[in-house]
mmCIF file of the C-alpha atoms, coordinates in Angstrom:
data_MODEL
# 
_entry.id   MODEL 
# 
loop_
_atom_site.group_PDB 
_atom_site.id 
_atom_site.type_symbol 
_atom_site.label_atom_id 
_atom_site.label_alt_id 
_atom_site.label_comp_id 
_atom_site.label_asym_id 
_atom_site.label_entity_id 
_atom_site.label_seq_id 
_atom_site.pdbx_PDB_ins_code 
_atom_site.Cartn_x 
_atom_site.Cartn_y 
_atom_site.Cartn_z 
_atom_site.occupancy 
_atom_site.B_iso_or_equiv 
_atom_site.pdbx_formal_charge 
_atom_site.auth_seq_id 
_atom_site.auth_comp_id 
_atom_site.auth_asym_id 
_atom_site.auth_atom_id 
_atom_site.pdbx_PDB_model_num 
ATOM 1   C CA . MET A 1 1   ? 0.000   0.000   0.000  1.00 0.00 ? 1   MET A CA 1 
ATOM 2   C CA . ARG A 1 2   ? 1.447   3.337   -0.973 1.00 0.00 ? 2   ARG A CA 1 
ATOM 3   C CA . ASP A 1 3   ? 1.482   6.393   1.287  1.00 0.00 ? 3   ASP A CA 1 
ATOM 4   C CA . THR A 1 4   ? 0.232   4.439   4.280  1.00 0.00 ? 4   THR A CA 1 
ATOM 5   C CA . ASP A 1 5   ? 0.390   7.342   6.718  1.00 0.00 ? 5   ASP A CA 1 
ATOM 6   C CA . GLU A 1 6   ? -1.532  9.612   4.351  1.00 0.00 ? 6   GLU A CA 1 
ATOM 7   C CA . ILE A 1 7   ? -4.232  6.981   3.824  1.00 0.00 ? 7   ILE A CA 1 
ATOM 8   C CA . VAL A 1 8   ? -4.507  6.452   7.583  1.00 0.00 ? 8   VAL A CA 1 
ATOM 9   C CA . SER A 1 9   ? -4.875  10.219  8.068  1.00 0.00 ? 9   SER A CA 1 
ATOM 10  C CA . ILE A 1 10  ? -7.637  10.342  5.420  1.00 0.00 ? 10  ILE A CA 1 
ATOM 11  C CA . ILE A 1 11  ? -9.524  7.545   7.180  1.00 0.00 ? 11  ILE A CA 1 
ATOM 12  C CA . ASP A 1 12  ? -8.988  9.304   10.509 1.00 0.00 ? 12  ASP A CA 1 
ATOM 13  C CA . GLY A 1 13  ? -10.248 12.597  9.137  1.00 0.00 ? 13  GLY A CA 1 
ATOM 14  C CA . TYR A 1 14  ? -13.498 11.142  7.840  1.00 0.00 ? 14  TYR A CA 1 
ATOM 15  C CA . PHE A 1 15  ? -14.158 8.231   10.208 1.00 0.00 ? 15  PHE A CA 1 
ATOM 16  C CA . GLY A 1 16  ? -12.267 9.181   13.396 1.00 0.00 ? 16  GLY A CA 1 
ATOM 17  C CA . ASP A 1 17  ? -15.299 10.487  15.258 1.00 0.00 ? 17  ASP A CA 1 
ATOM 18  C CA . MET A 1 18  ? -17.371 7.500   14.193 1.00 0.00 ? 18  MET A CA 1 
ATOM 19  C CA . ILE A 1 19  ? -14.702 5.059   15.380 1.00 0.00 ? 19  ILE A CA 1 
ATOM 20  C CA . GLU A 1 20  ? -14.458 6.752   18.773 1.00 0.00 ? 20  GLU A CA 1 
ATOM 21  C CA . ARG A 1 21  ? -18.247 6.807   19.095 1.00 0.00 ? 21  ARG A CA 1 
ATOM 22  C CA . VAL A 1 22  ? -18.463 3.089   18.245 1.00 0.00 ? 22  VAL A CA 1 
ATOM 23  C CA . VAL A 1 23  ? -15.839 2.205   20.860 1.00 0.00 ? 23  VAL A CA 1 
ATOM 24  C CA . VAL A 1 24  ? -17.562 4.238   23.574 1.00 0.00 ? 24  VAL A CA 1 
ATOM 25  C CA . GLU A 1 25  ? -21.166 3.294   22.765 1.00 0.00 ? 25  GLU A CA 1 
ATOM 26  C CA . HIS A 1 26  ? -20.502 -0.428  22.522 1.00 0.00 ? 26  HIS A CA 1 
ATOM 27  C CA . GLY A 1 27  ? -18.055 -0.486  25.425 1.00 0.00 ? 27  GLY A CA 1 
ATOM 28  C CA . TYR A 1 28  ? -15.225 -2.158  23.524 1.00 0.00 ? 28  TYR A CA 1 
ATOM 29  C CA . ASP A 1 29  ? -12.128 -2.846  25.567 1.00 0.00 ? 29  ASP A CA 1 
ATOM 30  C CA . VAL A 1 30  ? -9.922  -0.350  23.707 1.00 0.00 ? 30  VAL A CA 1 
ATOM 31  C CA . ASP A 1 31  ? -7.871  2.387   25.334 1.00 0.00 ? 31  ASP A CA 1 
ATOM 32  C CA . LEU A 1 32  ? -8.252  5.141   22.769 1.00 0.00 ? 32  LEU A CA 1 
ATOM 33  C CA . ASN A 1 33  ? -5.320  7.110   24.194 1.00 0.00 ? 33  ASN A CA 1 
ATOM 34  C CA . GLU A 1 34  ? -2.840  4.269   23.739 1.00 0.00 ? 34  GLU A CA 1 
ATOM 35  C CA . GLU A 1 35  ? -4.268  2.021   21.026 1.00 0.00 ? 35  GLU A CA 1 
ATOM 36  C CA . TYR A 1 36  ? -5.987  4.457   18.671 1.00 0.00 ? 36  TYR A CA 1 
ATOM 37  C CA . TYR A 1 37  ? -3.304  4.459   15.962 1.00 0.00 ? 37  TYR A CA 1 
ATOM 38  C CA . ASP A 1 38  ? -3.078  0.642   15.988 1.00 0.00 ? 38  ASP A CA 1 
ATOM 39  C CA . LEU A 1 39  ? -6.867  0.380   15.758 1.00 0.00 ? 39  LEU A CA 1 
ATOM 40  C CA . LEU A 1 40  ? -6.981  2.967   12.984 1.00 0.00 ? 40  LEU A CA 1 
ATOM 41  C CA . SER A 1 41  ? -4.233  1.172   11.042 1.00 0.00 ? 41  SER A CA 1 
ATOM 42  C CA . TYR A 1 42  ? -6.073  -2.136  11.386 1.00 0.00 ? 42  TYR A CA 1 
ATOM 43  C CA . ILE A 1 43  ? -9.335  -0.596  10.140 1.00 0.00 ? 43  ILE A CA 1 
ATOM 44  C CA . THR A 1 44  ? -7.539  1.147   7.266  1.00 0.00 ? 44  THR A CA 1 
ATOM 45  C CA . ARG A 1 45  ? -5.815  -2.046  6.085  1.00 0.00 ? 45  ARG A CA 1 
ATOM 46  C CA . ASN A 1 46  ? -9.091  -3.951  6.095  1.00 0.00 ? 46  ASN A CA 1 
ATOM 47  C CA . LEU A 1 47  ? -11.066 -1.223  4.344  1.00 0.00 ? 47  LEU A CA 1 
ATOM 48  C CA . ILE A 1 48  ? -8.456  -0.758  1.612  1.00 0.00 ? 48  ILE A CA 1 
ATOM 49  C CA . ARG A 1 49  ? -8.160  -4.510  1.093  1.00 0.00 ? 49  ARG A CA 1 
ATOM 50  C CA . THR A 1 50  ? -11.951 -4.848  0.833  1.00 0.00 ? 50  THR A CA 1 
ATOM 51  C CA . TRP A 1 51  ? -12.788 -1.761  -1.186 1.00 0.00 ? 51  TRP A CA 1 
ATOM 52  C CA . PHE A 1 52  ? -9.892  -1.944  -3.643 1.00 0.00 ? 52  PHE A CA 1 
ATOM 53  C CA . ARG A 1 53  ? -9.413  -5.727  -3.725 1.00 0.00 ? 53  ARG A CA 1 
ATOM 54  C CA . GLY A 1 54  ? -5.715  -5.627  -2.913 1.00 0.00 ? 54  GLY A CA 1 
ATOM 55  C CA . LYS A 1 55  ? -4.759  -2.935  -5.435 1.00 0.00 ? 55  LYS A CA 1 
ATOM 56  C CA . ASN A 1 56  ? -2.722  0.109   -4.478 1.00 0.00 ? 56  ASN A CA 1 
ATOM 57  C CA . PRO A 1 57  ? -5.131  3.036   -4.718 1.00 0.00 ? 57  PRO A CA 1 
ATOM 58  C CA . THR A 1 58  ? -4.062  6.643   -5.080 1.00 0.00 ? 58  THR A CA 1 
ATOM 59  C CA . LEU A 1 59  ? -4.854  9.103   -2.321 1.00 0.00 ? 59  LEU A CA 1 
ATOM 60  C CA . GLU A 1 60  ? -7.531  10.677  -4.516 1.00 0.00 ? 60  GLU A CA 1 
ATOM 61  C CA . GLU A 1 61  ? -9.235  7.315   -5.065 1.00 0.00 ? 61  GLU A CA 1 
ATOM 62  C CA . VAL A 1 62  ? -9.237  6.616   -1.344 1.00 0.00 ? 62  VAL A CA 1 
ATOM 63  C CA . GLU A 1 63  ? -10.641 10.027  -0.491 1.00 0.00 ? 63  GLU A CA 1 
ATOM 64  C CA . ARG A 1 64  ? -13.324 9.760   -3.171 1.00 0.00 ? 64  ARG A CA 1 
ATOM 65  C CA . LYS A 1 65  ? -14.386 6.317   -1.917 1.00 0.00 ? 65  LYS A CA 1 
ATOM 66  C CA . VAL A 1 66  ? -14.399 7.414   1.728  1.00 0.00 ? 66  VAL A CA 1 
ATOM 67  C CA . LYS A 1 67  ? -16.553 10.464  0.991  1.00 0.00 ? 67  LYS A CA 1 
ATOM 68  C CA . TYR A 1 68  ? -18.960 8.368   -1.073 1.00 0.00 ? 68  TYR A CA 1 
ATOM 69  C CA . ILE A 1 69  ? -19.374 5.657   1.571  1.00 0.00 ? 69  ILE A CA 1 
ATOM 70  C CA . LYS A 1 70  ? -19.787 8.154   4.402  1.00 0.00 ? 70  LYS A CA 1 
ATOM 71  C CA . THR A 1 71  ? -22.484 10.176  2.647  1.00 0.00 ? 71  THR A CA 1 
ATOM 72  C CA . ARG A 1 72  ? -24.275 7.324   0.885  1.00 0.00 ? 72  ARG A CA 1 
ATOM 73  C CA . TYR A 1 73  ? -24.168 4.512   3.493  1.00 0.00 ? 73  TYR A CA 1 
ATOM 74  C CA . PRO A 1 74  ? -23.639 5.960   7.006  1.00 0.00 ? 74  PRO A CA 1 
ATOM 75  C CA . ARG A 1 75  ? -25.581 3.231   8.853  1.00 0.00 ? 75  ARG A CA 1 
ATOM 76  C CA . ARG A 1 76  ? -23.777 0.415   7.055  1.00 0.00 ? 76  ARG A CA 1 
ATOM 77  C CA . LEU A 1 77  ? -20.481 2.161   7.713  1.00 0.00 ? 77  LEU A CA 1 
ATOM 78  C CA . ASN A 1 78  ? -21.298 2.349   11.403 1.00 0.00 ? 78  ASN A CA 1 
ATOM 79  C CA . MET A 1 79  ? -22.008 -1.401  11.488 1.00 0.00 ? 79  MET A CA 1 
ATOM 80  C CA . LEU A 1 80  ? -18.844 -2.124  9.518  1.00 0.00 ? 80  LEU A CA 1 
ATOM 81  C CA . LEU A 1 81  ? -16.723 -0.054  11.877 1.00 0.00 ? 81  LEU A CA 1 
ATOM 82  C CA . SER A 1 82  ? -18.275 -1.807  14.872 1.00 0.00 ? 82  SER A CA 1 
ATOM 83  C CA . TYR A 1 83  ? -17.481 -5.173  13.307 1.00 0.00 ? 83  TYR A CA 1 
ATOM 84  C CA . LEU A 1 84  ? -13.874 -4.156  12.580 1.00 0.00 ? 84  LEU A CA 1 
ATOM 85  C CA . VAL A 1 85  ? -13.365 -2.820  16.112 1.00 0.00 ? 85  VAL A CA 1 
ATOM 86  C CA . SER A 1 86  ? -14.678 -6.085  17.568 1.00 0.00 ? 86  SER A CA 1 
ATOM 87  C CA . ARG A 1 87  ? -12.334 -8.078  15.315 1.00 0.00 ? 87  ARG A CA 1 
ATOM 88  C CA . TYR A 1 88  ? -9.416  -5.866  16.373 1.00 0.00 ? 88  TYR A CA 1 
ATOM 89  C CA . VAL A 1 89  ? -10.200 -6.498  20.047 1.00 0.00 ? 89  VAL A CA 1 
ATOM 90  C CA . ARG A 1 90  ? -10.470 -10.251 19.439 1.00 0.00 ? 90  ARG A CA 1 
ATOM 91  C CA . MET A 1 91  ? -7.182  -10.312 17.496 1.00 0.00 ? 91  MET A CA 1 
ATOM 92  C CA . ARG A 1 92  ? -5.372  -8.220  20.101 1.00 0.00 ? 92  ARG A CA 1 
ATOM 93  C CA . ASN A 1 93  ? -6.610  -10.448 22.909 1.00 0.00 ? 93  ASN A CA 1 
ATOM 94  C CA . LYS A 1 94  ? -5.343  -13.567 21.098 1.00 0.00 ? 94  LYS A CA 1 
ATOM 95  C CA . ILE A 1 95  ? -1.935  -12.019 20.508 1.00 0.00 ? 95  ILE A CA 1 
ATOM 96  C CA . TYR A 1 96  ? -1.469  -10.906 24.108 1.00 0.00 ? 96  TYR A CA 1 
ATOM 97  C CA . GLY A 1 97  ? -3.047  -14.019 25.589 1.00 0.00 ? 97  GLY A CA 1 
ATOM 98  C CA . ILE A 1 98  ? -5.949  -12.234 27.212 1.00 0.00 ? 98  ILE A CA 1 
ATOM 99  C CA . GLN A 1 99  ? -8.836  -14.569 27.454 1.00 0.00 ? 99  GLN A CA 1 
ATOM 100 C CA . ARG A 1 100 ? -12.104 -12.996 28.356 1.00 0.00 ? 100 ARG A CA 1 
ATOM 101 C CA . ASP A 1 101 ? -15.434 -14.620 28.593 1.00 0.00 ? 101 ASP A CA 1 
ATOM 102 C CA . ARG A 1 102 ? -18.803 -12.955 28.150 1.00 0.00 ? 102 ARG A CA 1 
ATOM 103 C CA . ARG A 1 103 ? -19.447 -13.760 31.803 1.00 0.00 ? 103 ARG A CA 1 
ATOM 104 C CA . ASP A 1 104 ? -16.611 -11.390 32.737 1.00 0.00 ? 104 ASP A CA 1 
ATOM 105 C CA . LEU A 1 105 ? -18.667 -8.507  31.433 1.00 0.00 ? 105 LEU A CA 1 
ATOM 106 C CA . TRP A 1 106 ? -21.660 -9.230  33.661 1.00 0.00 ? 106 TRP A CA 1 
# 
């Protein structure tokens, strides 16, 4: 992927507030102060891989797609971001050996 930091900043500019809102509203176990960039990078990689099918998009293509999705499909985007945050939490917990059960949340 070319210009990774620029693509991450585009995603952050358009979806940053939505990502933070999803984490807070759903109570995901993510420390936004420490893990935000890792979470944002994970979401960006998955969105680019899905939307562009593994190709290297230009910054203009990414921005055009992001604007289109945000204005045309905001509810679907919210669900997608929630799904990606939950997958990030699951992946992070496997890597660091944290095993949580749903009963821990009650």
